[in-house]
Phi, psi and omega in degrees: 000134178294134180268096187289339182274013175254138180260160181287342177255008184119263175291148175292123183256121183244115175270110184268101174282324175052238180258015183297344176286340178055034176088000180266107187294321179296322177292322177301318179293322180295316177297320180300314180294321177298319179295318177302318184290345180279349179074033170288175178272328189215140174247131190238140173236188175228133180247122181196165162237155180304317185283340178271357184241318188232137178295127176295328184281313188276333182214069185297326181293315178294323177301315180293323178301310183290328176298322180294331183267000184296143166243156183280167175305313182296322179292318178297319180294321178298318178296318179299318180291325175304315183291310183292324178295335178276359178087010177257172176265138175257144169210172178206149163282112184267095183272354175243105187298333176298330182291339178303329184296329183249347180258345187305323183295342181262353187252113175275334180223130178267143176247126175253118182287164183304321183295341181257007180300329179260004179273080188300327174299325177291317178299316182297314181296321180290319179297333180289347180283341184068010181262153178307147181235137171248123187245118174272151192232025175300153178077352195262154166272163176303319180299317180294323179296312180297320179295321179294317177299314179300318181297314178300317182289330175289325178293324185202113185293347178301335184277008168279347180274125180297346174281354182242347181218126176241142180242124184251130168293137181203146172238119191273076172210157186223107351272175175247157173285152180307323181292351178261004181284320177050058182297335181295344177300330180303315180297323177295319177299319179297318179296318185283324190244334186070011184269175172296139181239159179192192186217130174251119195262136172230021173274171173269137183085189186241005182301316182298321178296317179298313182292328177299318177297317183297332180254016167117005180298131179257346176224134175235128174241133179215146177289152188225137176213172177277324180198147177269349185295127174073008182271137181261320182302131192301325186297332180299328185295330181259012184267149173269148175269168179306315179299319181292326177294317178296322176294322177299316180299319177296320179295322178298317179297322179291320176300318179295322177297314179294324182291321175059219185256153174277351178279115183270105176219160175301138180278162181300321182292327176294316182291319181299330181264007175067024185288340177294340175258312187288331181271341184259165187251157173232173179275130180227152172289137182283328179223174172296133183230134178281163173303145180091354179290133173276125184283138184212176178297336181284335183243011179238156173215175174237129185223159166278151357277171181278070177252135179092241185262120182303143182300337177293344180266007185309310183296332180281341177279328179303131179093348176286158181248136179287132175277338184218158178292147178226158177261158176304133177070015176281142176300134176258145174235154182299328182286356176270355187242153174225000000 
Protein backbone atom coordinates (compact mmCIF):
# COMPACT_ATOMS: atom_id res chain seq x y z
CA UNK A 1 0.00 0.00 0.00
CA UNK A 2 1.31 3.45 -0.90
CA UNK A 3 2.20 5.48 2.18
CA UNK A 4 0.51 8.79 1.43
CA UNK A 5 1.78 10.46 4.61
CA UNK A 6 5.38 10.26 3.32
CA UNK A 7 6.79 13.15 1.28
CA UNK A 8 9.15 13.05 -1.66
CA UNK A 9 11.61 15.26 0.23
CA UNK A 10 11.20 13.36 3.51
CA UNK A 11 8.41 14.97 5.53
CA UNK A 12 5.10 15.46 3.74
CA UNK A 13 5.06 19.14 2.72
CA UNK A 14 1.68 20.88 2.66
CA UNK A 15 1.37 24.38 1.21
CA UNK A 16 -1.75 25.81 2.85
CA UNK A 17 -3.28 28.48 0.64
CA UNK A 18 -6.41 28.35 2.78
CA UNK A 19 -8.16 31.69 2.61
CA UNK A 20 -5.20 33.71 1.33
CA UNK A 21 -7.08 34.20 -1.95
CA UNK A 22 -9.66 36.23 0.03
CA UNK A 23 -12.44 35.15 -2.32
CA UNK A 24 -10.66 36.17 -5.54
CA UNK A 25 -10.70 33.09 -7.78
CA UNK A 26 -8.12 34.37 -10.25
CA UNK A 27 -5.78 35.07 -7.37
CA UNK A 28 -6.53 31.60 -5.96
CA UNK A 29 -5.46 30.05 -9.25
CA UNK A 30 -2.29 32.12 -9.32
CA UNK A 31 -1.39 31.06 -5.79
CA UNK A 32 -2.21 27.48 -6.67
CA UNK A 33 0.17 27.47 -9.64
CA UNK A 34 2.93 29.09 -7.59
CA UNK A 35 2.54 26.41 -4.93
CA UNK A 36 2.65 23.67 -7.55
CA UNK A 37 5.87 25.12 -8.93
CA UNK A 38 7.62 24.92 -5.54
CA UNK A 39 7.57 21.09 -5.65
CA UNK A 40 5.67 20.55 -2.40
CA UNK A 41 3.72 17.31 -1.96
CA UNK A 42 0.30 18.77 -1.36
CA UNK A 43 -1.59 22.02 -1.99
CA UNK A 44 -4.37 22.77 0.47
CA UNK A 45 -7.47 24.96 0.47
CA UNK A 46 -10.52 25.33 2.73
CA UNK A 47 -14.07 24.58 1.62
CA UNK A 48 -16.90 26.32 3.46
CA UNK A 49 -19.82 28.64 3.23
CA UNK A 50 -20.42 31.31 5.82
CA UNK A 51 -23.74 29.79 6.85
CA UNK A 52 -22.40 26.22 7.10
CA UNK A 53 -19.57 27.36 9.38
CA UNK A 54 -20.59 30.33 11.56
CA UNK A 55 -23.90 31.24 13.20
CA UNK A 56 -25.49 34.33 11.65
CA UNK A 57 -27.11 35.06 15.00
CA UNK A 58 -24.20 34.51 17.37
CA UNK A 59 -21.34 35.81 15.24
CA UNK A 60 -22.64 37.91 12.34
CA UNK A 61 -19.30 39.59 11.66
CA UNK A 62 -17.44 36.28 11.35
CA UNK A 63 -20.28 34.88 9.25
CA UNK A 64 -19.92 37.81 6.84
CA UNK A 65 -16.14 37.38 6.76
CA UNK A 66 -16.37 33.77 5.62
CA UNK A 67 -19.09 34.59 3.09
CA UNK A 68 -16.72 37.10 1.52
CA UNK A 69 -14.03 34.39 1.20
CA UNK A 70 -16.31 31.72 -0.31
CA UNK A 71 -15.46 30.01 -3.60
CA UNK A 72 -18.01 28.03 -5.58
CA UNK A 73 -18.15 24.29 -6.04
CA UNK A 74 -16.98 24.66 -9.63
CA UNK A 75 -14.08 26.87 -8.60
CA UNK A 76 -12.91 24.44 -5.92
CA UNK A 77 -13.05 21.57 -8.40
CA UNK A 78 -11.03 23.55 -10.92
CA UNK A 79 -8.37 24.22 -8.28
CA UNK A 80 -8.33 20.54 -7.33
CA UNK A 81 -7.85 19.54 -10.96
CA UNK A 82 -5.02 22.04 -11.36
CA UNK A 83 -3.17 20.32 -8.53
CA UNK A 84 -3.88 16.73 -9.49
CA UNK A 85 -3.16 17.36 -13.19
CA UNK A 86 0.26 18.65 -12.11
CA UNK A 87 0.95 15.33 -10.35
CA UNK A 88 0.64 16.68 -6.81
CA UNK A 89 -1.90 15.88 -4.11
CA UNK A 90 -4.79 18.22 -3.45
CA UNK A 91 -6.53 18.50 -0.12
CA UNK A 92 -8.83 20.78 1.78
CA UNK A 93 -10.19 21.32 5.22
CA UNK A 94 -13.80 20.50 4.38
CA UNK A 95 -15.75 22.64 6.81
CA UNK A 96 -19.02 22.05 4.93
CA UNK A 97 -19.83 18.34 5.20
CA UNK A 98 -22.17 18.53 2.21
CA UNK A 99 -19.11 19.41 0.12
CA UNK A 100 -17.56 16.02 0.85
CA UNK A 101 -20.00 14.53 -1.64
CA UNK A 102 -18.47 16.38 -4.57
CA UNK A 103 -14.86 16.99 -3.49
CA UNK A 104 -14.04 13.54 -2.11
CA UNK A 105 -12.86 12.13 -5.45
CA UNK A 106 -10.07 14.73 -5.54
CA UNK A 107 -8.87 14.27 -1.95
CA UNK A 108 -6.43 11.45 -1.10
CA UNK A 109 -5.80 12.77 2.44
CA UNK A 110 -8.22 14.76 4.58
CA UNK A 111 -7.05 17.60 6.82
CA UNK A 112 -8.96 18.42 10.00
CA UNK A 113 -8.11 21.87 11.31
CA UNK A 114 -7.57 22.70 14.96
CA UNK A 115 -10.98 24.30 15.30
CA UNK A 116 -12.68 21.03 14.39
CA UNK A 117 -10.78 18.75 16.78
CA UNK A 118 -13.81 18.77 19.09
CA UNK A 119 -16.40 18.76 16.27
CA UNK A 120 -17.11 15.06 16.58
CA UNK A 121 -19.69 14.96 13.75
CA UNK A 122 -16.92 16.26 11.44
CA UNK A 123 -14.49 13.66 12.79
CA UNK A 124 -17.06 10.89 12.28
CA UNK A 125 -17.86 11.92 8.71
CA UNK A 126 -14.19 12.18 7.81
CA UNK A 127 -13.35 8.82 9.36
CA UNK A 128 -16.09 7.27 7.23
CA UNK A 129 -14.08 8.09 4.08
CA UNK A 130 -11.38 5.49 4.94
CA UNK A 131 -8.79 7.96 3.70
CA UNK A 132 -5.75 9.12 5.69
CA UNK A 133 -6.42 11.99 8.07
CA UNK A 134 -4.12 14.76 9.27
CA UNK A 135 -5.33 16.26 12.55
CA UNK A 136 -4.12 19.65 13.81
CA UNK A 137 -4.26 20.22 17.56
CA UNK A 138 -4.18 23.96 18.23
CA UNK A 139 -6.26 25.19 21.21
CA UNK A 140 -6.24 21.69 22.71
CA UNK A 141 -5.20 20.04 25.92
CA UNK A 142 -3.38 16.72 25.77
CA UNK A 143 -6.53 15.04 27.09
CA UNK A 144 -8.64 16.52 24.29
CA UNK A 145 -6.15 15.38 21.67
CA UNK A 146 -6.10 11.82 23.01
CA UNK A 147 -9.91 11.80 23.20
CA UNK A 148 -10.19 12.99 19.59
CA UNK A 149 -7.75 10.33 18.40
CA UNK A 150 -9.63 7.68 20.37
CA UNK A 151 -12.93 8.84 18.89
CA UNK A 152 -11.60 8.67 15.32
CA UNK A 153 -10.22 5.19 15.97
CA UNK A 154 -13.51 4.06 17.52
CA UNK A 155 -15.32 5.29 14.42
CA UNK A 156 -12.91 3.38 12.17
CA UNK A 157 -10.11 1.11 13.39
CA UNK A 158 -8.08 1.79 10.23
CA UNK A 159 -6.91 4.97 11.97
CA UNK A 160 -4.87 2.97 14.48
CA UNK A 161 -2.38 2.64 11.62
CA UNK A 162 0.19 5.50 11.52
CA UNK A 163 -0.08 5.39 7.73
CA UNK A 164 -3.67 6.56 8.12
CA UNK A 165 -3.58 9.13 10.92
CA UNK A 166 -1.14 11.97 11.62
CA UNK A 167 -1.28 14.30 14.60
CA UNK A 168 0.23 17.78 14.22
CA UNK A 169 1.41 20.12 16.95
CA UNK A 170 -0.09 23.54 16.29
CA UNK A 171 -0.71 26.81 18.11
CA UNK A 172 -3.77 28.60 16.75
CA UNK A 173 -2.71 32.22 16.58
CA UNK A 174 -1.37 34.30 13.69
CA UNK A 175 1.52 34.90 14.19
CA UNK A 176 2.90 33.23 17.32
CA UNK A 177 6.08 33.92 19.24
CA UNK A 178 8.80 31.25 18.96
CA UNK A 179 8.20 30.29 22.60
CA UNK A 180 4.63 29.31 21.74
CA UNK A 181 5.60 26.72 19.11
CA UNK A 182 6.28 23.93 21.66
CA UNK A 183 7.83 21.53 19.17
CA UNK A 184 8.53 19.02 21.94
CA UNK A 185 4.82 18.21 22.00
CA UNK A 186 5.43 16.12 18.86
CA UNK A 187 7.51 13.61 20.80
CA UNK A 188 4.77 13.40 23.41
CA UNK A 189 2.21 12.66 20.68
CA UNK A 190 4.43 9.88 19.34
CA UNK A 191 4.72 8.43 22.85
CA UNK A 192 0.97 8.64 23.50
CA UNK A 193 -0.37 7.49 20.14
CA UNK A 194 2.37 5.81 18.09
CA UNK A 195 0.97 7.69 15.11
CA UNK A 196 2.63 9.85 12.45
CA UNK A 197 3.57 13.21 13.96
CA UNK A 198 4.14 16.64 12.49
CA UNK A 199 3.92 20.37 12.86
CA UNK A 200 1.53 23.00 11.53
CA UNK A 201 3.32 26.34 11.63
CA UNK A 202 2.08 29.80 12.56
CA UNK A 203 5.45 31.45 13.29
CA UNK A 204 7.04 33.99 10.99
CA UNK A 205 9.77 32.55 8.74
CA UNK A 206 10.79 28.92 8.37
CA UNK A 207 13.11 28.30 11.34
CA UNK A 208 10.44 26.46 13.34
CA UNK A 209 9.71 24.21 10.37
CA UNK A 210 13.41 23.39 9.97
CA UNK A 211 13.83 22.58 13.66
CA UNK A 212 10.63 20.51 13.60
CA UNK A 213 12.18 18.33 10.90
CA UNK A 214 15.40 18.02 12.90
CA UNK A 215 13.49 16.63 15.90
CA UNK A 216 11.31 14.22 13.99
CA UNK A 217 8.39 15.91 12.19
CA UNK A 218 7.01 13.64 9.49
CA UNK A 219 4.43 16.13 8.19
CA UNK A 220 4.90 19.89 7.78
CA UNK A 221 2.06 22.29 7.05
CA UNK A 222 2.72 25.96 6.37
CA UNK A 223 0.67 28.83 4.99
CA UNK A 224 1.59 29.94 1.49
CA UNK A 225 1.37 33.25 -0.38
CA UNK A 226 3.03 35.03 -3.30
CA UNK A 227 4.24 37.96 -1.18
CA UNK A 228 3.60 39.36 2.29
CA UNK A 229 4.10 42.94 1.18
CA UNK A 230 1.03 45.12 1.55
CA UNK A 231 -1.21 42.26 2.69
CA UNK A 232 -3.77 42.93 5.42
CA UNK A 233 -5.32 39.47 5.93
CA UNK A 234 -3.54 37.92 8.91
CA UNK A 235 -2.63 34.57 7.32
CA UNK A 236 -0.26 36.22 4.85
CA UNK A 237 2.00 37.28 7.72
CA UNK A 238 2.75 33.66 8.67
CA UNK A 239 2.93 32.45 5.08
CA UNK A 240 6.00 31.37 3.15
CA UNK A 241 6.67 32.72 -0.33
CA UNK A 242 7.71 30.49 -3.25
CA UNK A 243 11.39 31.32 -2.77
CA UNK A 244 11.16 30.52 0.94
CA UNK A 245 9.51 27.16 0.26
CA UNK A 246 12.31 26.21 -2.12
CA UNK A 247 14.85 27.29 0.50
CA UNK A 248 13.02 25.19 3.10
CA UNK A 249 13.28 22.12 0.87
CA UNK A 250 17.03 22.69 0.53
CA UNK A 251 17.33 23.03 4.32
CA UNK A 252 15.39 19.80 4.80
CA UNK A 253 17.81 18.00 2.50
CA UNK A 254 20.75 19.40 4.48
CA UNK A 255 19.13 18.35 7.77
CA UNK A 256 18.72 14.84 6.34
CA UNK A 257 22.38 14.84 5.31
CA UNK A 258 23.42 15.85 8.82
CA UNK A 259 21.04 13.34 10.38
CA UNK A 260 22.48 10.48 8.33
CA UNK A 261 21.91 6.91 9.50
CA UNK A 262 20.90 5.57 12.90
CA UNK A 263 23.37 2.69 12.44
CA UNK A 264 26.48 3.60 14.43
CA UNK A 265 29.55 2.23 12.63
CA UNK A 266 32.92 3.79 11.67
CA UNK A 267 32.44 5.91 8.58
CA UNK A 268 34.36 5.37 5.39
CA UNK A 269 36.21 8.67 5.79
CA UNK A 270 37.38 7.65 9.29
CA UNK A 271 38.64 4.31 8.04
CA UNK A 272 40.30 5.73 4.94
CA UNK A 273 42.31 8.08 7.14
CA UNK A 274 43.35 5.37 9.60
CA UNK A 275 41.77 7.11 12.56
CA UNK A 276 40.76 3.85 14.22
CA UNK A 277 44.50 3.42 14.85
CA UNK A 278 45.89 6.96 15.04
CA UNK A 279 43.16 8.32 17.35
CA UNK A 280 42.99 5.32 19.67
CA UNK A 281 45.47 4.08 22.28
CA UNK A 282 47.40 0.89 22.95
CA UNK A 283 49.37 -0.42 25.96
CA UNK A 284 53.02 0.74 26.05
CA UNK A 285 55.95 0.39 28.49
CA UNK A 286 56.45 3.61 30.41
CA UNK A 287 60.23 3.12 30.74
CA UNK A 288 62.94 0.78 29.46
CA UNK A 289 62.24 -2.62 31.02
CA UNK A 290 64.49 -5.73 31.18
CA UNK A 291 63.31 -9.26 30.43
CA UNK A 292 61.58 -10.83 33.39
CA UNK A 293 59.86 -7.62 34.48
CA UNK A 294 56.37 -8.13 35.87
CA UNK A 295 54.12 -5.55 34.22
CA UNK A 296 52.16 -3.23 36.51
CA UNK A 297 50.41 0.12 36.61
CA UNK A 298 53.76 1.66 37.62
CA UNK A 299 55.58 0.63 34.44
CA UNK A 300 52.78 0.76 31.84
CA UNK A 301 50.89 3.54 30.10
CA UNK A 302 48.37 3.89 27.24
CA UNK A 303 49.36 5.94 24.20
CA UNK A 304 48.42 6.64 20.62
CA UNK A 305 48.58 5.05 18.09
CA UNK A 306 46.72 1.83 18.71
CA UNK A 307 49.59 -0.44 17.61
CA UNK A 308 50.14 -3.75 19.33
CA UNK A 309 47.92 -4.45 22.32
CA UNK A 310 44.67 -2.44 22.43
CA UNK A 311 44.17 -0.20 25.47
CA UNK A 312 41.01 -2.16 26.30
CA UNK A 313 43.34 -5.06 27.20
CA UNK A 314 45.23 -3.00 29.79
CA UNK A 315 43.89 -4.93 32.79
CA UNK A 316 44.76 -8.24 31.09
CA UNK A 317 48.36 -7.12 30.58
CA UNK A 318 48.83 -6.29 34.27
CA UNK A 319 50.69 -9.17 35.98
CA UNK A 320 52.19 -10.57 32.77
CA UNK A 321 55.98 -11.09 32.58
CA UNK A 322 58.19 -9.77 29.77
CA UNK A 323 60.01 -12.49 27.82
CA UNK A 324 62.38 -9.93 26.35
CA UNK A 325 63.72 -6.48 27.15
CA UNK A 326 61.74 -3.53 25.78
CA UNK A 327 62.30 0.18 25.39
CA UNK A 328 60.05 2.95 26.65
CA UNK A 329 57.09 3.49 24.29
CA UNK A 330 57.92 0.34 22.28
CA UNK A 331 54.98 -1.49 20.75
CA UNK A 332 54.00 -4.56 22.77
CA UNK A 333 52.75 -7.84 21.31
CA UNK A 334 51.13 -10.73 23.12
CA UNK A 335 53.96 -13.11 22.14
CA UNK A 336 56.37 -10.88 24.10
CA UNK A 337 54.49 -11.71 27.35
CA UNK A 338 54.08 -14.77 29.49
